[in-house]
C-alpha positions, -999 to +999 in steps of 0.1 A: +036+486-541+063+514-539+081+511-505+110+535-509+109+530-547+145+533-559+149+515-592+184+504-603+200+515-636+196+489-663+229+484-680+221+453-701+191+430-703+206+395-707+178+370-706+140+370-704+116+341-701+078+343-699+059+314-684+023+305-677+021+324-643+053+344-641+084+356-660+122+354-653+147+381-661+185+383-659+199+418-662+231+436-655+223+464-631+238+493-613+223+495-578+216+528-560+248+523-540+269+521-573+275+484-572+272+467-606+264+430-613+241+405-628+208+398-610+180+374-616+144+383-608+111+364-610+085+388-624+050+380-610+017+399-615+009+395-578-013+373-557-043+378-536-052+358-504-081+358-480-086+346-445-121+333-444-138+333-410-170+313-404-197+327-381-185+301-355-150+317-356-133+289-376-107+297-402-112+281-437-079+269-451-068+244-478-043+216-475-027+218-510-001+197-528+029+218-540+052+201-564+082+224-556+083+212-520+071+177-528+043+178-502+012+193-489+010+227-472-017+243-451-027+276-468-054+302-469-072+304-503-052+324-528-045+329-564-026+349-590-041+383-600-052+380-636-048+409-660-085+418-660-090+415-622-084+436-591-068+417-562-102+416-544-119+401-575-092+375-577-096+364-541-134+364-543-131+340-572-105+319-555-123+314-522-153+300-541-133+278-564-109+264-537-132+261-507-169+262-518-175+293-496-185+328-506-176+358-485-201+387-481-181+410-460-145+419-471-118+439-454-083+446-467-056+436-443-026+449-462+000+439-488+035+427-486+064+414-507+066+376-507+103+370-515+120+403-524+155+388-526+145+373-560+109+382-569+088+413-573+056+394-562+032+413-539+006+395-519-027+414-512-043+401-481-080+403-472-103+391-444-136+375-455-165+372-431-202+365-433-195+333-452-220+313-472-214+276-478-222+271-515-242+241-528-217+236-556-185+216-547-150+230-552-142+241-587-105+233-589-081+238-618-068+206-633-034+210-615-049+217-581-049+190-555-064+203-522-089+197-494-107+223-473-097+224-436-115+242-408-094+253-378-098+276-348-073+304-347-057+286-317-053+254-337-036+273-365-014+292-341-003+258-326+003+243-360+026+273-369+044+271-336+052+234-338+065+237-374+036+221-394+040+229-431+022+262-434+032+285-462+047+320-455+020+341-471-006+324-448+015+329-417+021+366-426-016+372-434-027+355-402-004+379-383-021+408-400-055+395-392-049+390-355-058+426-345-089+425-367-101+393-351-092+404-316-071+373-311-055+370-277-032+341-285 
């Protein structure tokens, strides 16, 4: 993603950490406006998300435990883009693993930065239709604690409006999908 790409000048690389899913850098930079300082950045390979829609018009979401917020969030199926995958391949794998559904019709909704104040992570959002419910159950990673939830678009809209715990990437992607789904909410 290159919205108005204007890289800062690297003056000194101070710290770097590489974790299981992302990295963390601290660098002394000169910004395009001339200001110098130390900035921290989470380096992430990107994530892919899909909004699965059943033939009955229900949205397939997951309610997932997230340790950082110490609770469960309502989310669309998503995952980290692996080095050998495209974002579409990532989300096609994730929908099956997390929900037990397979999408047969895919449409790209767009892409956006998740938290550009401290991370370079980009989310690639897709719409999945013509869903097939698989015979196999969810195939969750060891650290995943989630359940599949079916909701109408109106129910999700209401959950967002009343402040239910819905993550930001799902809210943003739902907004992108509204015109594709002809939602008059």
